[in-house]
N, C-alpha and C positions, 0 to 999 in steps of 0.2 A: 598429571591429568592435564590435557590442553583445555583451554578456556571455552573453545567450541564445544568440545565434550560436555563441560560442565552446563553448559546453557541448555544442550538437549536434554541431560538428565533432569535439570531443575524444572525445564518447561514442561516435561513429559509428566510431573506431579500434576499440573493443570490441565493437560490436554488428554491424556489417556482415558482418566476417569470419566471424561464428559460422555462417553459413549453409553455409559449407564444412567444417566440422568434423563429424567422424564420431562420433556418439553412442557411448558406451560404456554408457549407462543412460538410462533415461526413465520418467517417470511421469505419467499422465494423471488427471483426476478430474473428475467434475461434482457439484455439490452445491446445496442448498437451505437457506437461513438464513431463519428467521421469528422475528419480535420485534413485540411491541405496545406497547414504551416508547422507541422511538426519538425522538430530537431533531433539529431542524434550526435553524441559527442564523438569526435573524430571523423564524423561523414558529412555533416552540413545541415542545411536548413530547406524549408519549404518542402518537406517530404509529406505526401499524402497517406494517410493510415485509415484502415477500417478495422475497428476494435469489437470483437463479439465478447460479451461478459455474461457470466453467470455468478449470481451472487445468494448465498442463503444466509440468515440470521435467525438464531432461537435463544430462547431464555427458559431457566427453570430457577428453583428456588435458592440455587448455589451460585448463579451467574449466568453468562451468556456465551454463545459459540458465534463466529462469525467467520465464513468462508467465502472468498472471492476469486476467480479466476478469470484472465483474459486471453484471447487469442489475437494478437496483434499481427496485422498483415500490410506491409509496406508496399508503396510503388518502386519503380525502379531507380529511384534517386537514393535508396537504402538496399543494395543489391545483397541477396543470398551469396553464399560462397560458391565460386566456381559455376555461376550462373548468370542468365540474363534476366531471372525474375526477381522481383521484391523479396525481401526477406520475411519471415515469419517468427514469431515469437511467442512463447506460452509463459504467462506469469502468474501466478497466484500465491496466496496466503491463506493461514488458517490462525485464528485468534480465540484463546480461551480465557475468559475472566473468572475470578473466584471471589465472591464476596466475602470480605473478611468477616463481616457479622454473622456468616453462616457457620463460623466456629465459635462455640460458646465462650470459649476463653478470651477472645477477642471484641466481644461485643461490647459497645460503649454506651454510656448515657448520653452522650453528646451525640445527636441524630445525625448530623452531616458525616460524621466518622463512619456510620454504619453502612454508608453508599460507597465508601472506599474499598476497591477490589484489586487484587493482584490479577496480573495478567502475563501469558507466555504467548508469544507469536513466532511462527515460522514462515519464511517467504521461500520458495522456490521459483526458478526460471530458467529458461533455456532460448537461445536465439541461433539461427543457423547463418550466421556471418561467418567471415573469416576471422573476426574477433573470437566468435564462438563463446559468448559470456554464458556463465552457468551460475548464477548467483545463488547463494545459499545465506539467508539472513535469519538471525536470531534475536528477538527482543525478551527481556525479562524485567517487568517494572510494577507501577501502580497507575491506577486510573480512577477516576471519579466524575461523575455528572455534576454540571452547572444545572442549578436550578431553574426551570423555565416553564412557563405555563401548559405549552402544548409542543409536542416533537421532543428531540433529544439534541443535547449539546455534551460531549465528553472531552476531557484533557487528560494526558497522561505522560509519564516520565520514566524512561526505561534505559538500561544498560543494552547495549547492541554490539553485536559481533558479525562480521561477515567474512566469507570465503567466496572467492570467485576464479574464472578461468581466463588466461590472456592468450588465445590461439594464436596471435602475431608472434609472440616470442616463446609459445609453447609452454606455458609455466601456470601451474596453480598458485594462485595469491591469497594468502592469509593476511587480513587486515587486522590492525590493532582494535581492541575493546574501545568504545566510546560511548557517548551518550546520546539519546534521542528523545525528542519532546514532540507531542503528536496533539491534534484535536480534531474532532468530527463532529458533524451537526446535520440535522434535517428539520426544519422548522415549517410547518403549513403557513402559507402567506397567501391570501387573495384566491385567485383560481387556481394555484399550485402550491409547489414546496420550494424552499430555498435550502439546497443541502451543499455539503462540500467537506473538504478536509484540509489540513496543512500537516506536513510531516517535516521535521528538521534533524539530521544527523550530523554530529559534530565530525571534525577532522579525526581520519582513521589511520594516521600513518601514511607510509609510500604506496603508491600505486605499483603495478608491475612494471613500469617503464622508470620507476626510480623516483617520481614526481611526488611532492608532498600534496596529500589531499586537503580540500577545503570543506567548509560547512556548507551541506547540501540541504536545498529548501526546495520542497514539491508541494504545490498549492493549486487546489482544482475548486471551482464553485459551478453550480448549475441551478436554473430554475425551470422546473419542469411544470408543464401545464397538464391537468386532468383533461382527457379526451372524453367528453360526455360522462356516461354511467359505467363505462368500460374500466377495465383494468391497465389501461395504456396511458402513458405518460411521454410527452415530447417537449423538447426545450432545448434552449441554447446552454453552452458550458463555455468555462474559459480555464486554461491549465499554465501554470507559470512554474518553471523549473530553472532554479539557478545552482551552478556548479554539478551538473548531472552526474550521477554517480560518484560525486566526490571530486570529479575532473575540475581543476583552476580553468575557468572559462576564460581567463585571461590569457592562458596558454594555447589555447584550442584555436589554431589557425582556419579551421573551417567554420568557426563560430556556431558550432553545434552543441556546445555545452550549456547554453542557455536557451531556454524554450519560453515561448509567447503563442499559444495556440487557442484560436476560437473553434469551438466544435458545435455539431448538432446532436442530440441525443435521443433516441427512442427505446422506450423501457415497457415491459410487461410484466406485470406482478402476478402470482399465483400462488 
């Protein structure tokens, strides 16, 4: 059995039963992000993108659900295949956590360990460029919260598996299994909230062109202000992406494998 199949089967033990859990809380939002200095590996820099997002988070006595999906629309510096229009990309993921303490045999007398959770995450994406990426990513690991007075801050460690498509050479690419570490947070501060995440993925073997992949780091932070008593938030954000998609930025003549992007975000919660 391939490792990717094992990841799907193991992850399903966390994901499939989630539909039967009664939510004790839930949170939904739609947002728009905009920036003019995006980069794309193998394409270049200073690409304008408008990104529409939907995010759902909910929790029950067993753990949490998190689902988010982006519709990314590029300007003409990042062209769609056989077109003069900018590319479009859909990218999203679903993550389910399961508190280990919800299993009686795993409940600990040491309280911090009772907040430890197993998680499974599945990412899917598609982009209509000549490269025609179709990433399929699988995470399986452990996560736990860092105790803070308000808001949340989580850290996680996982095994990671990825498959993708390289349309330039017409080949499906299966990467090696590697490690991934992540952290996400959202903390109320002043008139708004400070949020963000960092995700690091280790080297995953060779890419479709035979180049060795490098450790990938994606980091995003934002400070969103509350707009009066509405459910609207607006504010600035910043994204840093090193060795994008695992590409060695030193080998990318377009300089697109490293991103430094200031953005504006508008968000509505419901």
